[in-house]
N, CA, C and O atoms as a Maestro MAE file, in Angstrom:
{
 s_m_m2io_version
 :::
 2.0.0
}

f_m_ct {
 s_m_title
 :::
 protein
 m_atom[256] {
  # First column is atom index #
  i_m_mmod_type
  r_m_x_coord
  r_m_y_coord
  r_m_z_coord
  i_m_residue_number
  s_m_chain_name
  s_m_pdb_residue_name
  s_m_pdb_atom_name
  i_m_atomic_number
  :::
  1 25 -118.746 -36.877 151.072 1 A "MET " " N  " 7
  2 3 -117.497 -37.479 150.642 1 A "MET " " CA " 6
  3 2 -116.802 -38.170 151.802 1 A "MET " " C  " 6
  4 15 -116.126 -39.179 151.602 1 A "MET " " O  " 8
  5 25 -116.956 -37.646 153.008 2 A "ARG " " N  " 7
  6 3 -116.272 -38.236 154.163 2 A "ARG " " CA " 6
  7 2 -116.769 -39.651 154.452 2 A "ARG " " C  " 6
  8 15 -116.063 -40.439 155.081 2 A "ARG " " O  " 8
  9 25 -117.961 -39.973 154.003 3 A "GLN " " N  " 7
  10 3 -118.526 -41.289 154.269 3 A "GLN " " CA " 6
  11 2 -118.107 -42.329 153.231 3 A "GLN " " C  " 6
  12 15 -118.415 -43.510 153.386 3 A "GLN " " O  " 8
  13 25 -117.421 -41.912 152.190 4 A "LEU " " N  " 7
  14 3 -116.976 -42.851 151.166 4 A "LEU " " CA " 6
  15 2 -115.833 -43.708 151.698 4 A "LEU " " C  " 6
  16 15 -115.068 -43.286 152.565 4 A "LEU " " O  " 8
  17 25 -115.736 -44.914 151.162 5 A "SER " " N  " 7
  18 3 -114.610 -45.785 151.511 5 A "SER " " CA " 6
  19 2 -113.350 -45.260 150.818 5 A "SER " " C  " 6
  20 15 -113.426 -44.394 149.946 5 A "SER " " O  " 8
  21 25 -112.215 -45.784 151.208 6 A "ALA " " N  " 7
  22 3 -110.951 -45.358 150.601 6 A "ALA " " CA " 6
  23 2 -110.948 -45.614 149.094 6 A "ALA " " C  " 6
  24 15 -110.485 -44.779 148.318 6 A "ALA " " O  " 8
  25 25 -111.466 -46.768 148.689 7 A "MET " " N  " 7
  26 3 -111.501 -47.092 147.255 7 A "MET " " CA " 6
  27 2 -112.438 -46.145 146.505 7 A "MET " " C  " 6
  28 15 -112.142 -45.740 145.381 7 A "MET " " O  " 8
  29 25 -113.557 -45.793 147.119 8 A "GLU " " N  " 7
  30 3 -114.494 -44.867 146.482 8 A "GLU " " CA " 6
  31 2 -113.886 -43.473 146.362 8 A "GLU " " C  " 6
  32 15 -114.107 -42.779 145.369 8 A "GLU " " O  " 8
  33 25 -113.123 -43.064 147.369 9 A "LYS " " N  " 7
  34 3 -112.451 -41.753 147.318 9 A "LYS " " CA " 6
  35 2 -111.422 -41.732 146.201 9 A "LYS " " C  " 6
  36 15 -111.309 -40.743 145.478 9 A "LYS " " O  " 8
  37 25 -110.673 -42.816 146.057 10 A "LEU " " N  " 7
  38 3 -109.690 -42.889 144.972 10 A "LEU " " CA " 6
  39 2 -110.364 -42.832 143.609 10 A "LEU " " C  " 6
  40 15 -109.862 -42.184 142.691 10 A "LEU " " O  " 8
  41 25 -111.489 -43.503 143.479 11 A "LYS " " N  " 7
  42 3 -112.229 -43.477 142.215 11 A "LYS " " CA " 6
  43 2 -112.726 -42.062 141.925 11 A "LYS " " C  " 6
  44 15 -112.677 -41.606 140.782 11 A "LYS " " O  " 8
  45 25 -113.205 -41.364 142.966 12 A "LEU " " N  " 7
  46 3 -113.652 -39.985 142.802 12 A "LEU " " CA " 6
  47 2 -112.504 -39.087 142.353 12 A "LEU " " C  " 6
  48 15 -112.670 -38.248 141.468 12 A "LEU " " O  " 8
  49 25 -111.345 -39.268 142.968 13 A "ILE " " N  " 7
  50 3 -110.169 -38.491 142.563 13 A "ILE " " CA " 6
  51 2 -109.838 -38.752 141.096 13 A "ILE " " C  " 6
  52 15 -109.531 -37.828 140.342 13 A "ILE " " O  " 8
  53 25 -109.903 -40.012 140.710 14 A "GLN " " N  " 7
  54 3 -109.611 -40.369 139.310 14 A "GLN " " CA " 6
  55 2 -110.607 -39.710 138.369 14 A "GLN " " C  " 6
  56 15 -110.214 -39.177 137.331 14 A "GLN " " O  " 8
  57 25 -111.877 -39.737 138.710 15 A "ILE " " N  " 7
  58 3 -112.905 -39.120 137.863 15 A "ILE " " CA " 6
  59 2 -112.664 -37.621 137.742 15 A "ILE " " C  " 6
  60 15 -112.733 -37.060 136.648 15 A "ILE " " O  " 8
  61 25 -112.381 -36.977 138.869 16 A "LEU " " N  " 7
  62 3 -112.141 -35.531 138.839 16 A "LEU " " CA " 6
  63 2 -110.901 -35.192 138.015 16 A "LEU " " C  " 6
  64 15 -110.903 -34.220 137.259 16 A "LEU " " O  " 8
  65 25 -109.853 -35.981 138.157 17 A "ALA " " N  " 7
  66 3 -108.628 -35.736 137.395 17 A "ALA " " CA " 6
  67 2 -108.863 -35.907 135.904 17 A "ALA " " C  " 6
  68 15 -108.343 -35.140 135.094 17 A "ALA " " O  " 8
  69 25 -109.643 -36.911 135.547 18 A "GLU " " N  " 7
  70 3 -109.928 -37.149 134.129 18 A "GLU " " CA " 6
  71 2 -110.787 -36.033 133.538 18 A "GLU " " C  " 6
  72 15 -110.716 -35.764 132.339 18 A "GLU " " O  " 8
  73 25 -111.590 -35.390 134.368 19 A "ASN " " N  " 7
  74 3 -112.470 -34.330 133.888 19 A "ASN " " CA " 6
  75 2 -111.773 -32.983 133.754 19 A "ASN " " C  " 6
  76 15 -112.354 -32.033 133.228 19 A "ASN " " O  " 8
  77 25 -110.555 -32.895 134.217 20 A "LEU " " N  " 7
  78 3 -109.822 -31.641 134.037 20 A "LEU " " CA " 6
  79 2 -109.567 -31.432 132.552 20 A "LEU " " C  " 6
  80 15 -109.085 -32.328 131.860 20 A "LEU " " O  " 8
  81 25 -109.885 -30.283 132.091 21 A "SER " " N  " 7
  82 3 -109.669 -29.975 130.686 21 A "SER " " CA " 6
  83 2 -108.181 -29.773 130.423 21 A "SER " " C  " 6
  84 15 -107.463 -29.203 131.245 21 A "SER " " O  " 8
  85 25 -107.738 -30.243 129.284 22 A "ILE " " N  " 7
  86 3 -106.342 -30.021 128.905 22 A "ILE " " CA " 6
  87 2 -106.076 -28.525 128.751 22 A "ILE " " C  " 6
  88 15 -104.959 -28.061 128.980 22 A "ILE " " O  " 8
  89 25 -107.093 -27.785 128.369 23 A "ALA " " N  " 7
  90 3 -106.948 -26.331 128.227 23 A "ALA " " CA " 6
  91 2 -106.696 -25.662 129.580 23 A "ALA " " C  " 6
  92 15 -106.095 -24.589 129.644 23 A "ALA " " O  " 8
  93 25 -107.154 -26.292 130.652 24 A "GLU " " N  " 7
  94 3 -106.908 -25.759 131.983 24 A "GLU " " CA " 6
  95 2 -105.554 -26.270 132.452 24 A "GLU " " C  " 6
  96 15 -105.456 -27.349 133.035 24 A "GLU " " O  " 8
  97 25 -104.532 -25.504 132.200 25 A "ASP " " N  " 7
  98 3 -103.189 -25.924 132.577 25 A "ASP " " CA " 6
  99 2 -103.016 -25.722 134.080 25 A "ASP " " C  " 6
  100 15 -102.925 -24.592 134.560 25 A "ASP " " O  " 8
  101 25 -102.972 -26.837 134.816 26 A "ILE " " N  " 7
  102 3 -102.840 -26.744 136.265 26 A "ILE " " CA " 6
  103 2 -101.375 -26.745 136.702 26 A "ILE " " C  " 6
  104 15 -101.082 -26.621 137.891 26 A "ILE " " O  " 8
  105 25 -100.484 -26.879 135.771 27 A "SER " " N  " 7
  106 3 -99.067 -26.924 136.106 27 A "SER " " CA " 6
  107 2 -98.365 -25.663 135.602 27 A "SER " " C  " 6
  108 15 -98.497 -25.305 134.432 27 A "SER " " O  " 8
  109 25 -97.633 -25.002 136.467 28 A "PRO " " N  " 7
  110 3 -96.891 -23.822 136.019 28 A "PRO " " CA " 6
  111 2 -95.593 -24.192 135.281 28 A "PRO " " C  " 6
  112 15 -94.904 -23.319 134.753 28 A "PRO " " O  " 8
  113 25 -95.273 -25.481 135.251 29 A "LEU " " N  " 7
  114 3 -94.033 -25.913 134.609 29 A "LEU " " CA " 6
  115 2 -94.254 -26.099 133.118 29 A "LEU " " C  " 6
  116 15 -95.332 -26.490 132.670 29 A "LEU " " O  " 8
  117 25 -93.200 -25.807 132.361 30 A "GLU " " N  " 7
  118 3 -93.277 -25.952 130.909 30 A "GLU " " CA " 6
  119 2 -92.692 -27.302 130.502 30 A "GLU " " C  " 6
  120 15 -91.669 -27.722 131.042 30 A "GLU " " O  " 8
  121 25 -93.336 -27.983 129.553 31 A "PRO " " N  " 7
  122 3 -92.809 -29.267 129.102 31 A "PRO " " CA " 6
  123 2 -91.421 -29.123 128.482 31 A "PRO " " C  " 6
  124 15 -91.146 -28.148 127.783 31 A "PRO " " O  " 8
  125 25 -90.568 -30.077 128.734 32 A "PHE " " N  " 7
  126 3 -89.226 -30.185 128.170 32 A "PHE " " CA " 6
  127 2 -88.277 -29.085 128.634 32 A "PHE " " C  " 6
  128 15 -87.186 -28.948 128.080 32 A "PHE " " O  " 8
  129 25 -88.662 -28.303 129.630 33 A "LYS " " N  " 7
  130 3 -87.776 -27.283 130.173 33 A "LYS " " CA " 6
  131 2 -87.054 -27.872 131.376 33 A "LYS " " C  " 6
  132 15 -87.645 -28.627 132.148 33 A "LYS " " O  " 8
  133 25 -85.800 -27.536 131.537 34 A "ILE " " N  " 7
  134 3 -85.008 -28.034 132.659 34 A "ILE " " CA " 6
  135 2 -85.091 -27.033 133.796 34 A "ILE " " C  " 6
  136 15 -84.856 -25.839 133.604 34 A "ILE " " O  " 8
  137 25 -85.427 -27.526 134.982 35 A "TYR " " N  " 7
  138 3 -85.547 -26.681 136.167 35 A "TYR " " CA " 6
  139 2 -84.494 -27.087 137.191 35 A "TYR " " C  " 6
  140 15 -84.274 -28.275 137.427 35 A "TYR " " O  " 8
  141 25 -83.858 -26.116 137.785 36 A "ASP " " N  " 7
  142 3 -82.876 -26.360 138.837 36 A "ASP " " CA " 6
  143 2 -83.616 -26.461 140.165 36 A "ASP " " C  " 6
  144 15 -84.232 -25.495 140.615 36 A "ASP " " O  " 8
  145 25 -83.551 -27.630 140.788 37 A "LEU " " N  " 7
  146 3 -84.218 -27.835 142.062 37 A "LEU " " CA " 6
  147 2 -83.165 -27.928 143.158 37 A "LEU " " C  " 6
  148 15 -82.384 -28.879 143.176 37 A "LEU " " O  " 8
  149 25 -83.128 -26.967 144.066 38 A "PRO " " N  " 7
  150 3 -82.127 -27.018 145.129 38 A "PRO " " CA " 6
  151 2 -82.362 -28.204 146.063 38 A "PRO " " C  " 6
  152 15 -83.498 -28.498 146.435 38 A "PRO " " O  " 8
  153 25 -81.298 -28.868 146.428 39 A "THR " " N  " 7
  154 3 -81.362 -29.998 147.353 39 A "THR " " CA " 6
  155 2 -80.287 -29.811 148.418 39 A "THR " " C  " 6
  156 15 -79.401 -28.971 148.261 39 A "THR " " O  " 8
  157 25 -80.358 -30.579 149.490 40 A "PRO " " N  " 7
  158 3 -79.323 -30.454 150.521 40 A "PRO " " CA " 6
  159 2 -77.983 -31.059 150.105 40 A "PRO " " C  " 6
  160 15 -76.997 -30.917 150.829 40 A "PRO " " O  " 8
  161 25 -77.927 -31.730 148.953 41 A "CYS " " N  " 7
  162 3 -76.662 -32.299 148.491 41 A "CYS " " CA " 6
  163 2 -75.656 -31.182 148.246 41 A "CYS " " C  " 6
  164 15 -76.004 -30.130 147.710 41 A "CYS " " O  " 8
  165 25 -74.441 -31.408 148.630 42 A "ASN " " N  " 7
  166 3 -73.347 -30.446 148.478 42 A "ASN " " CA " 6
  167 2 -73.599 -29.149 149.250 42 A "ASN " " C  " 6
  168 15 -73.044 -28.104 148.908 42 A "ASN " " O  " 8
  169 25 -74.421 -29.215 150.272 43 A "SER " " N  " 7
  170 3 -74.629 -28.052 151.138 43 A "SER " " CA " 6
  171 2 -73.674 -28.177 152.320 43 A "SER " " C  " 6
  172 15 -74.080 -28.446 153.450 43 A "SER " " O  " 8
  173 25 -72.424 -27.978 152.029 44 A "PHE " " N  " 7
  174 3 -71.390 -28.157 153.037 44 A "PHE " " CA " 6
  175 2 -71.574 -27.139 154.152 44 A "PHE " " C  " 6
  176 15 -71.828 -25.963 153.892 44 A "PHE " " O  " 8
  177 25 -71.447 -27.581 155.365 45 A "GLY " " N  " 7
  178 3 -71.623 -26.711 156.506 45 A "GLY " " CA " 6
  179 2 -73.012 -26.790 157.105 45 A "GLY " " C  " 6
  180 15 -73.231 -26.325 158.223 45 A "GLY " " O  " 8
  181 25 -73.947 -27.368 156.382 46 A "ALA " " N  " 7
  182 3 -75.312 -27.453 156.898 46 A "ALA " " CA " 6
  183 2 -75.366 -28.327 158.138 46 A "ALA " " C  " 6
  184 15 -76.096 -28.020 159.080 46 A "ALA " " O  " 8
  185 25 -74.605 -29.408 158.151 47 A "GLY " " N  " 7
  186 3 -74.567 -30.292 159.316 47 A "GLY " " CA " 6
  187 2 -74.012 -29.586 160.536 47 A "GLY " " C  " 6
  188 15 -74.526 -29.749 161.642 47 A "GLY " " O  " 8
  189 25 -72.961 -28.799 160.336 48 A "ALA " " N  " 7
  190 3 -72.363 -28.060 161.450 48 A "ALA " " CA " 6
  191 2 -73.351 -27.032 162.010 48 A "ALA " " C  " 6
  192 15 -73.447 -26.858 163.225 48 A "ALA " " O  " 8
  193 25 -74.067 -26.368 161.140 49 A "ILE " " N  " 7
  194 3 -75.061 -25.382 161.593 49 A "ILE " " CA " 6
  195 2 -76.186 -26.085 162.346 49 A "ILE " " C  " 6
  196 15 -76.669 -25.574 163.357 49 A "ILE " " O  " 8
  197 25 -76.607 -27.248 161.862 50 A "LEU " " N  " 7
  198 3 -77.644 -28.010 162.545 50 A "LEU " " CA " 6
  199 2 -77.175 -28.422 163.938 50 A "LEU " " C  " 6
  200 15 -77.918 -28.277 164.909 50 A "LEU " " O  " 8
  201 25 -75.945 -28.935 164.043 51 A "MET " " N  " 7
  202 3 -75.423 -29.339 165.354 51 A "MET " " CA " 6
  203 2 -75.310 -28.143 166.292 51 A "MET " " C  " 6
  204 15 -75.638 -28.251 167.473 51 A "MET " " O  " 8
  205 25 -74.854 -27.015 165.781 52 A "GLN " " N  " 7
  206 3 -74.742 -25.807 166.591 52 A "GLN " " CA " 6
  207 2 -76.122 -25.386 167.108 52 A "GLN " " C  " 6
  208 15 -76.263 -25.010 168.271 52 A "GLN " " O  " 8
  209 25 -77.127 -25.450 166.250 53 A "THR " " N  " 7
  210 3 -78.484 -25.088 166.640 53 A "THR " " CA " 6
  211 2 -79.019 -26.052 167.692 53 A "THR " " C  " 6
  212 15 -79.660 -25.632 168.655 53 A "THR " " O  " 8
  213 25 -78.755 -27.356 167.505 54 A "LEU " " N  " 7
  214 3 -79.206 -28.343 168.483 54 A "LEU " " CA " 6
  215 2 -78.529 -28.130 169.831 54 A "LEU " " C  " 6
  216 15 -79.177 -28.210 170.875 54 A "LEU " " O  " 8
  217 25 -77.235 -27.860 169.809 55 A "ARG " " N  " 7
  218 3 -76.526 -27.616 171.073 55 A "ARG " " CA " 6
  219 2 -77.060 -26.370 171.769 55 A "ARG " " C  " 6
  220 15 -77.249 -26.370 172.985 55 A "ARG " " O  " 8
  221 25 -77.302 -25.316 171.011 56 A "LEU " " N  " 7
  222 3 -77.839 -24.089 171.584 56 A "LEU " " CA " 6
  223 2 -79.223 -24.351 172.190 56 A "LEU " " C  " 6
  224 15 -79.547 -23.861 173.271 56 A "LEU " " O  " 8
  225 25 -80.021 -25.127 171.473 57 A "SER " " N  " 7
  226 3 -81.352 -25.476 171.969 57 A "SER " " CA " 6
  227 2 -81.255 -26.301 173.247 57 A "SER " " C  " 6
  228 15 -82.035 -26.108 174.180 57 A "SER " " O  " 8
  229 25 -80.281 -27.232 173.285 58 A "ASP " " N  " 7
  230 3 -80.109 -28.082 174.456 58 A "ASP " " CA " 6
  231 2 -79.663 -27.292 175.679 58 A "ASP " " C  " 6
  232 15 -80.108 -27.568 176.793 58 A "ASP " " O  " 8
  233 25 -78.787 -26.312 175.478 59 A "THR " " N  " 7
  234 3 -78.333 -25.522 176.625 59 A "THR " " CA " 6
  235 2 -79.464 -24.663 177.177 59 A "THR " " C  " 6
  236 15 -79.503 -24.376 178.373 59 A "THR " " O  " 8
  237 25 -80.369 -24.260 176.317 60 A "ARG " " N  " 7
  238 3 -81.507 -23.462 176.773 60 A "ARG " " CA " 6
  239 2 -82.547 -24.309 177.494 60 A "ARG " " C  " 6
  240 15 -83.195 -23.840 178.430 60 A "ARG " " O  " 8
  241 25 -82.709 -25.567 177.055 61 A "SER " " N  " 7
  242 3 -83.730 -26.423 177.657 61 A "SER " " CA " 6
  243 2 -83.181 -27.212 178.835 61 A "SER " " C  " 6
  244 15 -83.950 -27.746 179.635 61 A "SER " " O  " 8
  245 25 -81.854 -27.292 178.953 62 A "GLY " " N  " 7
  246 3 -81.238 -27.995 180.067 62 A "GLY " " CA " 6
  247 2 -81.134 -29.495 179.879 62 A "GLY " " C  " 6
  248 15 -80.806 -30.209 180.827 62 A "GLY " " O  " 8
  249 25 -81.403 -29.991 178.683 63 A "SER " " N  " 7
  250 3 -81.269 -31.431 178.438 63 A "SER " " CA " 6
  251 2 -79.915 -31.741 177.823 63 A "SER " " C  " 6
  252 15 -79.168 -30.829 177.469 63 A "SER " " O  " 8
  253 25 -79.598 -33.009 177.694 64 A "TRP " " N  " 7
  254 3 -78.343 -33.564 177.198 64 A "TRP " " CA " 6
  255 2 -77.356 -33.436 178.242 64 A "TRP " " C  " 6
  256 15 -76.207 -33.838 178.058 64 A "TRP " " O  " 8
  :::
 }
 m_bond[255] {
  # First column is bond index #
  i_m_from
  i_m_to
  i_m_order
  :::
  1 1 2 1
  2 2 3 1
  3 3 4 2
  4 3 5 1
  5 5 6 1
  6 6 7 1
  7 7 8 2
  8 7 9 1
  9 9 10 1
  10 10 11 1
  11 11 12 2
  12 11 13 1
  13 13 14 1
  14 14 15 1
  15 15 16 2
  16 15 17 1
  17 17 18 1
  18 18 19 1
  19 19 20 2
  20 19 21 1
  21 21 22 1
  22 22 23 1
  23 23 24 2
  24 23 25 1
  25 25 26 1
  26 26 27 1
  27 27 28 2
  28 27 29 1
  29 29 30 1
  30 30 31 1
  31 31 32 2
  32 31 33 1
  33 33 34 1
  34 34 35 1
  35 35 36 2
  36 35 37 1
  37 37 38 1
  38 38 39 1
  39 39 40 2
  40 39 41 1
  41 41 42 1
  42 42 43 1
  43 43 44 2
  44 43 45 1
  45 45 46 1
  46 46 47 1
  47 47 48 2
  48 47 49 1
  49 49 50 1
  50 50 51 1
  51 51 52 2
  52 51 53 1
  53 53 54 1
  54 54 55 1
  55 55 56 2
  56 55 57 1
  57 57 58 1
  58 58 59 1
  59 59 60 2
  60 59 61 1
  61 61 62 1
  62 62 63 1
  63 63 64 2
  64 63 65 1
  65 65 66 1
  66 66 67 1
  67 67 68 2
  68 67 69 1
  69 69 70 1
  70 70 71 1
  71 71 72 2
  72 71 73 1
  73 73 74 1
  74 74 75 1
  75 75 76 2
  76 75 77 1
  77 77 78 1
  78 78 79 1
  79 79 80 2
  80 79 81 1
  81 81 82 1
  82 82 83 1
  83 83 84 2
  84 83 85 1
  85 85 86 1
  86 86 87 1
  87 87 88 2
  88 87 89 1
  89 89 90 1
  90 90 91 1
  91 91 92 2
  92 91 93 1
  93 93 94 1
  94 94 95 1
  95 95 96 2
  96 95 97 1
  97 97 98 1
  98 98 99 1
  99 99 100 2
  100 99 101 1
  101 101 102 1
  102 102 103 1
  103 103 104 2
  104 103 105 1
  105 105 106 1
  106 106 107 1
  107 107 108 2
  108 107 109 1
  109 109 110 1
  110 110 111 1
  111 111 112 2
  112 111 113 1
  113 113 114 1
  114 114 115 1
  115 115 116 2
  116 115 117 1
  117 117 118 1
  118 118 119 1
  119 119 120 2
  120 119 121 1
  121 121 122 1
  122 122 123 1
  123 123 124 2
  124 123 125 1
  125 125 126 1
  126 126 127 1
  127 127 128 2
  128 127 129 1
  129 129 130 1
  130 130 131 1
  131 131 132 2
  132 131 133 1
  133 133 134 1
  134 134 135 1
  135 135 136 2
  136 135 137 1
  137 137 138 1
  138 138 139 1
  139 139 140 2
  140 139 141 1
  141 141 142 1
  142 142 143 1
  143 143 144 2
  144 143 145 1
  145 145 146 1
  146 146 147 1
  147 147 148 2
  148 147 149 1
  149 149 150 1
  150 150 151 1
  151 151 152 2
  152 151 153 1
  153 153 154 1
  154 154 155 1
  155 155 156 2
  156 155 157 1
  157 157 158 1
  158 158 159 1
  159 159 160 2
  160 159 161 1
  161 161 162 1
  162 162 163 1
  163 163 164 2
  164 163 165 1
  165 165 166 1
  166 166 167 1
  167 167 168 2
  168 167 169 1
  169 169 170 1
  170 170 171 1
  171 171 172 2
  172 171 173 1
  173 173 174 1
  174 174 175 1
  175 175 176 2
  176 175 177 1
  177 177 178 1
  178 178 179 1
  179 179 180 2
  180 179 181 1
  181 181 182 1
  182 182 183 1
  183 183 184 2
  184 183 185 1
  185 185 186 1
  186 186 187 1
  187 187 188 2
  188 187 189 1
  189 189 190 1
  190 190 191 1
  191 191 192 2
  192 191 193 1
  193 193 194 1
  194 194 195 1
  195 195 196 2
  196 195 197 1
  197 197 198 1
  198 198 199 1
  199 199 200 2
  200 199 201 1
  201 201 202 1
  202 202 203 1
  203 203 204 2
  204 203 205 1
  205 205 206 1
  206 206 207 1
  207 207 208 2
  208 207 209 1
  209 209 210 1
  210 210 211 1
  211 211 212 2
  212 211 213 1
  213 213 214 1
  214 214 215 1
  215 215 216 2
  216 215 217 1
  217 217 218 1
  218 218 219 1
  219 219 220 2
  220 219 221 1
  221 221 222 1
  222 222 223 1
  223 223 224 2
  224 223 225 1
  225 225 226 1
  226 226 227 1
  227 227 228 2
  228 227 229 1
  229 229 230 1
  230 230 231 1
  231 231 232 2
  232 231 233 1
  233 233 234 1
  234 234 235 1
  235 235 236 2
  236 235 237 1
  237 237 238 1
  238 238 239 1
  239 239 240 2
  240 239 241 1
  241 241 242 1
  242 242 243 1
  243 243 244 2
  244 243 245 1
  245 245 246 1
  246 246 247 1
  247 247 248 2
  248 247 249 1
  249 249 250 1
  250 250 251 1
  251 251 252 2
  252 251 253 1
  253 253 254 1
  254 254 255 1
  255 255 256 2
  :::
 }
}
């Protein structure tokens, strides 16, 4: 497989994906179900913690 061109690798991936049986559910997610995905949005204070960590790291390494 390592000797295949990029286009041949993509074709192989497509063939393998098409051969997956629908009965073989590879996704743990349920259709039409809403999932809460945490994001950094509205994570107030995260920036301050990041800056504090960077400053602490800088004082230990002697840079800045």
